[in-house]
A tleap script that builds the chain and sets N, CA, C and O, in Angstrom:
source leaprc.protein.ff14SB
mol = sequence {
  NMET VAL PHE ILE ASP TYR ALA LEU MET LYS
  MET HIE ARG ARG ASP ILE ASP GLU HIE GLU
  VAL ARG ASP LEU LEU GLY ASP GLU ARG ALA
  GLN HIE ARG HIE ARG LYS ASP GLY ARG SER
  GLU ALA ARG LEU ARG ILE GLY ARG ARG THR
  LEU LEU VAL VAL TYR ARG ARG GLU GLU GLN
  THR LEU ILE VAL ILE ASN ALA MET TRP CGLU
}
set mol.1.N position { -6.187 9.775 -2.515 }
set mol.1.CA position { -5.209 9.079 -1.574 }
set mol.1.C position { -4.157 10.032 -1.443 }
set mol.1.O position { -3.607 10.800 -2.232 }
set mol.2.N position { -3.990 9.693 0.138 }
set mol.2.CA position { -3.188 10.545 0.839 }
set mol.2.C position { -1.782 9.392 1.419 }
set mol.2.O position { -2.075 8.266 1.821 }
set mol.3.N position { -0.631 9.763 1.391 }
set mol.3.CA position { 0.439 8.925 1.956 }
set mol.3.C position { 1.022 9.951 3.086 }
set mol.3.O position { 1.383 11.112 2.893 }
set mol.4.N position { 1.021 9.142 4.457 }
set mol.4.CA position { 1.450 9.950 5.695 }
set mol.4.C position { 2.996 9.969 5.609 }
set mol.4.O position { 3.520 9.072 4.949 }
set mol.5.N position { 3.765 10.877 6.193 }
set mol.5.CA position { 5.117 11.317 5.983 }
set mol.5.C position { 6.234 9.632 6.510 }
set mol.5.O position { 7.431 9.498 6.252 }
set mol.6.N position { 5.404 8.669 7.208 }
set mol.6.CA position { 6.373 7.620 7.515 }
set mol.6.C position { 6.209 6.996 6.435 }
set mol.6.O position { 7.241 6.507 5.974 }
set mol.7.N position { 5.117 6.810 5.766 }
set mol.7.CA position { 4.985 5.731 4.499 }
set mol.7.C position { 6.158 6.469 3.557 }
set mol.7.O position { 7.123 5.761 3.269 }
set mol.8.N position { 6.142 7.495 3.185 }
set mol.8.CA position { 6.689 8.319 2.243 }
set mol.8.C position { 8.684 7.988 2.518 }
set mol.8.O position { 9.608 7.695 1.758 }
set mol.9.N position { 8.573 8.220 3.858 }
set mol.9.CA position { 9.977 7.837 4.117 }
set mol.9.C position { 10.525 6.445 3.790 }
set mol.9.O position { 11.571 6.164 3.204 }
set mol.10.N position { 9.473 5.538 4.359 }
set mol.10.CA position { 10.006 4.068 4.251 }
set mol.10.C position { 9.968 3.549 2.698 }
set mol.10.O position { 10.813 2.771 2.256 }
set mol.11.N position { 8.808 4.113 1.869 }
set mol.11.CA position { 8.693 4.111 0.415 }
set mol.11.C position { 10.057 4.257 -0.102 }
set mol.11.O position { 10.720 3.320 -0.545 }
set mol.12.N position { 10.498 5.636 -0.015 }
set mol.12.CA position { 12.050 6.305 -0.520 }
set mol.12.C position { 13.046 4.818 0.031 }
set mol.12.O position { 13.604 4.064 -0.767 }
set mol.13.N position { 13.076 4.694 1.193 }
set mol.13.CA position { 14.465 3.620 1.661 }
set mol.13.C position { 14.256 2.551 1.070 }
set mol.13.O position { 15.276 1.873 0.948 }
set mol.14.N position { 12.860 1.887 0.425 }
set mol.14.CA position { 12.570 0.935 0.112 }
set mol.14.C position { 12.375 0.908 -2.019 }
set mol.14.O position { 11.879 0.050 -2.748 }
set mol.15.N position { 12.704 1.587 -2.183 }
set mol.15.CA position { 12.678 2.041 -3.222 }
set mol.15.C position { 11.361 1.828 -4.079 }
set mol.15.O position { 11.348 1.352 -5.214 }
set mol.16.N position { 10.375 2.208 -3.439 }
set mol.16.CA position { 8.853 1.966 -3.858 }
set mol.16.C position { 8.515 3.484 -4.260 }
set mol.16.O position { 8.880 4.524 -3.712 }
set mol.17.N position { 7.710 3.287 -5.378 }
set mol.17.CA position { 7.218 4.762 -6.036 }
set mol.17.C position { 5.788 4.986 -6.008 }
set mol.17.O position { 5.063 4.103 -6.467 }
set mol.18.N position { 5.258 6.096 -5.509 }
set mol.18.CA position { 3.964 6.584 -5.437 }
set mol.18.C position { 3.109 5.664 -6.312 }
set mol.18.O position { 2.174 5.014 -5.843 }
set mol.19.N position { 3.463 5.634 -7.595 }
set mol.19.CA position { 2.643 4.961 -8.723 }
set mol.19.C position { 2.567 3.618 -8.570 }
set mol.19.O position { 1.498 3.120 -8.923 }
set mol.20.N position { 3.589 2.720 -8.046 }
set mol.20.CA position { 3.356 1.598 -7.971 }
set mol.20.C position { 2.180 1.440 -6.946 }
set mol.20.O position { 1.222 0.703 -7.180 }
set mol.21.N position { 2.288 2.070 -5.960 }
set mol.21.CA position { 1.481 1.707 -4.672 }
set mol.21.C position { -0.175 2.293 -5.410 }
set mol.21.O position { -1.194 1.631 -5.213 }
set mol.22.N position { -0.190 3.360 -6.093 }
set mol.22.CA position { -1.380 3.776 -6.567 }
set mol.22.C position { -2.039 2.793 -7.629 }
set mol.22.O position { -3.225 2.649 -7.927 }
set mol.23.N position { -0.701 2.056 -8.187 }
set mol.23.CA position { -1.625 1.005 -9.489 }
set mol.23.C position { -1.785 -0.213 -8.649 }
set mol.23.O position { -2.863 -0.782 -8.819 }
set mol.24.N position { -1.086 -0.679 -7.901 }
set mol.24.CA position { -1.446 -1.934 -6.909 }
set mol.24.C position { -2.776 -1.789 -6.484 }
set mol.24.O position { -3.635 -2.622 -6.774 }
set mol.25.N position { -3.086 -0.395 -5.556 }
set mol.25.CA position { -4.509 -0.391 -5.305 }
set mol.25.C position { -5.516 -0.222 -5.981 }
set mol.25.O position { -6.615 -0.509 -5.506 }
set mol.26.N position { -5.409 0.196 -7.029 }
set mol.26.CA position { -6.490 0.082 -8.298 }
set mol.26.C position { -6.500 -0.960 -9.121 }
set mol.26.O position { -7.302 -1.062 -10.049 }
set mol.27.N position { -5.373 -2.039 -8.771 }
set mol.27.CA position { -5.406 -3.273 -9.680 }
set mol.27.C position { -6.483 -4.390 -8.909 }
set mol.27.O position { -6.543 -4.721 -7.725 }
set mol.28.N position { -7.299 -4.821 -10.094 }
set mol.28.CA position { -8.356 -5.775 -9.446 }
set mol.28.C position { -7.492 -6.895 -9.166 }
set mol.28.O position { -8.189 -7.715 -8.568 }
set mol.29.N position { -6.395 -7.307 -9.294 }
set mol.29.CA position { -6.033 -8.510 -9.320 }
set mol.29.C position { -5.277 -8.761 -7.716 }
set mol.29.O position { -4.936 -9.828 -7.205 }
set mol.30.N position { -5.166 -7.284 -7.137 }
set mol.30.CA position { -4.642 -7.559 -5.762 }
set mol.30.C position { -5.544 -7.929 -5.049 }
set mol.30.O position { -6.751 -7.824 -5.267 }
set mol.31.N position { -4.783 -8.593 -3.747 }
set mol.31.CA position { -5.593 -9.328 -2.783 }
set mol.31.C position { -5.369 -8.404 -1.661 }
set mol.31.O position { -4.319 -7.886 -1.281 }
set mol.32.N position { -6.850 -8.281 -1.101 }
set mol.32.CA position { -6.830 -7.284 -0.302 }
set mol.32.C position { -7.557 -8.130 1.338 }
set mol.32.O position { -8.267 -9.135 1.369 }
set mol.33.N position { -7.052 -7.273 2.564 }
set mol.33.CA position { -7.342 -8.008 3.606 }
set mol.33.C position { -7.859 -7.207 4.811 }
set mol.33.O position { -6.986 -6.515 5.336 }
set mol.34.N position { -8.846 -7.155 5.263 }
set mol.34.CA position { -8.955 -6.168 6.709 }
set mol.34.C position { -8.214 -6.845 7.629 }
set mol.34.O position { -7.899 -8.031 7.538 }
set mol.35.N position { -7.942 -6.124 8.486 }
set mol.35.CA position { -7.002 -6.425 9.767 }
set mol.35.C position { -8.023 -6.047 11.292 }
set mol.35.O position { -9.095 -5.442 11.314 }
set mol.36.N position { -7.481 -6.466 12.127 }
set mol.36.CA position { -8.421 -6.191 13.361 }
set mol.36.C position { -8.209 -5.195 13.698 }
set mol.36.O position { -9.181 -4.606 14.171 }
set mol.37.N position { -7.007 -4.509 13.667 }
set mol.37.CA position { -6.677 -2.782 14.288 }
set mol.37.C position { -7.321 -1.985 13.130 }
set mol.37.O position { -6.639 -0.985 12.904 }
set mol.38.N position { -8.453 -2.083 12.276 }
set mol.38.CA position { -9.274 -1.238 11.587 }
set mol.38.C position { -8.438 -0.881 10.131 }
set mol.38.O position { -9.011 -0.207 9.274 }
set mol.39.N position { -6.910 -1.428 9.894 }
set mol.39.CA position { -6.417 -0.974 8.644 }
set mol.39.C position { -6.436 -2.273 7.679 }
set mol.39.O position { -6.617 -3.374 8.201 }
set mol.40.N position { -6.270 -2.174 6.407 }
set mol.40.CA position { -6.203 -3.218 5.822 }
set mol.40.C position { -5.005 -3.173 5.029 }
set mol.40.O position { -4.312 -2.164 4.901 }
set mol.41.N position { -4.734 -4.514 4.395 }
set mol.41.CA position { -3.581 -4.660 3.530 }
set mol.41.C position { -3.805 -5.174 2.184 }
set mol.41.O position { -4.682 -6.007 1.955 }
set mol.42.N position { -3.104 -4.743 1.372 }
set mol.42.CA position { -3.130 -5.098 -0.066 }
set mol.42.C position { -1.673 -5.822 -0.716 }
set mol.42.O position { -0.522 -5.498 -0.421 }
set mol.43.N position { -2.013 -6.671 -1.482 }
set mol.43.CA position { -0.670 -7.241 -2.153 }
set mol.43.C position { -0.915 -7.655 -3.075 }
set mol.43.O position { -2.052 -7.997 -3.399 }
set mol.44.N position { 0.366 -7.767 -3.953 }
set mol.44.CA position { 0.260 -7.739 -5.395 }
set mol.44.C position { 1.781 -8.218 -5.787 }
set mol.44.O position { 2.745 -7.586 -5.354 }
set mol.45.N position { 1.939 -9.332 -6.603 }
set mol.45.CA position { 2.960 -9.785 -7.002 }
set mol.45.C position { 3.604 -9.015 -8.358 }
set mol.45.O position { 3.015 -9.154 -9.430 }
set mol.46.N position { 4.437 -8.460 -8.307 }
set mol.46.CA position { 5.294 -7.582 -9.301 }
set mol.46.C position { 6.460 -8.378 -9.726 }
set mol.46.O position { 7.382 -8.287 -8.915 }
set mol.47.N position { 6.765 -9.294 -10.964 }
set mol.47.CA position { 7.697 -9.752 -11.325 }
set mol.47.C position { 8.095 -10.845 -9.987 }
set mol.47.O position { 7.244 -11.579 -9.486 }
set mol.48.N position { 9.338 -10.804 -9.590 }
set mol.48.CA position { 9.805 -11.803 -8.730 }
set mol.48.C position { 9.316 -11.218 -7.156 }
set mol.48.O position { 9.614 -11.882 -6.163 }
set mol.49.N position { 8.677 -10.144 -7.050 }
set mol.49.CA position { 8.753 -9.630 -5.602 }
set mol.49.C position { 6.918 -9.613 -5.444 }
set mol.49.O position { 6.162 -9.877 -6.378 }
set mol.50.N position { 6.514 -9.271 -4.157 }
set mol.50.CA position { 5.473 -8.872 -3.699 }
set mol.50.C position { 5.423 -7.831 -3.152 }
set mol.50.O position { 6.143 -7.652 -2.170 }
set mol.51.N position { 4.622 -6.888 -3.579 }
set mol.51.CA position { 4.634 -5.442 -3.074 }
set mol.51.C position { 3.262 -5.471 -1.923 }
set mol.51.O position { 2.105 -5.833 -2.138 }
set mol.52.N position { 3.786 -5.028 -0.849 }
set mol.52.CA position { 2.395 -5.182 0.549 }
set mol.52.C position { 2.179 -3.354 0.696 }
set mol.52.O position { 2.996 -2.456 0.493 }
set mol.53.N position { 1.039 -3.307 1.039 }
set mol.53.CA position { 0.646 -1.588 0.982 }
set mol.53.C position { -0.315 -2.010 2.209 }
set mol.53.O position { -1.064 -2.987 2.192 }
set mol.54.N position { -0.150 -1.044 3.341 }
set mol.54.CA position { -1.030 -0.975 4.430 }
set mol.54.C position { -1.959 0.282 4.518 }
set mol.54.O position { -1.437 1.390 4.399 }
set mol.55.N position { -2.876 0.206 4.657 }
set mol.55.CA position { -3.754 1.359 4.380 }
set mol.55.C position { -4.772 1.562 5.401 }
set mol.55.O position { -4.861 0.694 6.270 }
set mol.56.N position { -5.595 2.614 5.441 }
set mol.56.CA position { -6.672 2.682 6.006 }
set mol.56.C position { -7.769 3.664 5.173 }
set mol.56.O position { -7.310 4.571 4.478 }
set mol.57.N position { -9.144 3.472 5.256 }
set mol.57.CA position { -10.050 4.216 4.763 }
set mol.57.C position { -10.507 5.423 5.561 }
set mol.57.O position { -10.801 5.177 6.730 }
set mol.58.N position { -10.598 6.407 5.242 }
set mol.58.CA position { -11.422 7.185 6.017 }
set mol.58.C position { -12.612 8.212 5.215 }
set mol.58.O position { -12.325 9.293 4.701 }
set mol.59.N position { -13.727 7.723 5.237 }
set mol.59.CA position { -14.807 8.214 4.314 }
set mol.59.C position { -14.364 7.971 2.795 }
set mol.59.O position { -14.398 6.805 2.403 }
set mol.60.N position { -13.939 9.000 1.876 }
set mol.60.CA position { -13.840 8.824 0.732 }
set mol.60.C position { -12.129 8.782 0.175 }
set mol.60.O position { -11.714 8.838 -0.982 }
set mol.61.N position { -11.461 8.680 1.292 }
set mol.61.CA position { -10.106 8.671 1.111 }
set mol.61.C position { -9.279 7.744 1.676 }
set mol.61.O position { -9.346 7.465 2.873 }
set mol.62.N position { -8.334 7.131 0.751 }
set mol.62.CA position { -7.096 6.282 1.454 }
set mol.62.C position { -6.175 6.620 1.801 }
set mol.62.O position { -5.491 7.153 0.927 }
set mol.63.N position { -5.564 6.556 3.195 }
set mol.63.CA position { -4.763 7.068 3.746 }
set mol.63.C position { -3.598 5.573 3.990 }
set mol.63.O position { -3.714 4.604 4.740 }
set mol.64.N position { -2.633 5.900 3.107 }
set mol.64.CA position { -1.435 4.908 2.962 }
set mol.64.C position { -0.297 5.117 4.064 }
set mol.64.O position { 0.479 6.069 4.148 }
set mol.65.N position { -0.377 4.148 4.777 }
set mol.65.CA position { 0.346 4.207 6.076 }
set mol.65.C position { 1.727 3.454 5.949 }
set mol.65.O position { 2.698 3.809 6.617 }
set mol.66.N position { 1.775 2.356 5.025 }
set mol.66.CA position { 3.444 1.727 5.083 }
set mol.66.C position { 3.211 1.139 3.419 }
set mol.66.O position { 2.169 1.089 2.765 }
set mol.67.N position { 4.505 0.762 3.075 }
set mol.67.CA position { 4.597 -0.359 1.685 }
set mol.67.C position { 5.833 -0.885 2.006 }
set mol.67.O position { 6.734 -0.268 2.574 }
set mol.68.N position { 5.867 -2.137 1.602 }
set mol.68.CA position { 7.251 -3.095 1.443 }
set mol.68.C position { 7.212 -3.960 0.451 }
set mol.68.O position { 6.271 -4.336 -0.248 }
set mol.69.N position { 8.400 -4.255 0.460 }
set mol.69.CA position { 8.577 -5.374 -0.697 }
set mol.69.C position { 8.422 -6.956 0.127 }
set mol.69.O position { 8.889 -6.965 1.266 }
set mol.70.N position { 8.017 -7.818 -0.202 }
set mol.70.CA position { 8.212 -8.951 0.587 }
set mol.70.C position { 8.761 -10.159 -0.075 }
set mol.70.O position { 8.953 -11.186 0.575 }
savepdb mol mol.pdb
quit
């Protein structure tokens, strides 16, 4: 898994830890959806909030593009 600089910057501002993103993407309860732009989204409710992660897959690597609380 690779985090682009933009994602890391936004995650820092939003108080989202890399471990939370890794846990979400590995959690079987997460809801995944493919977007028309070739990216994918994963959502998981964590306590009172929902974490949304935007990513794309390149061969065997997940590239995290953004993460935010909804």
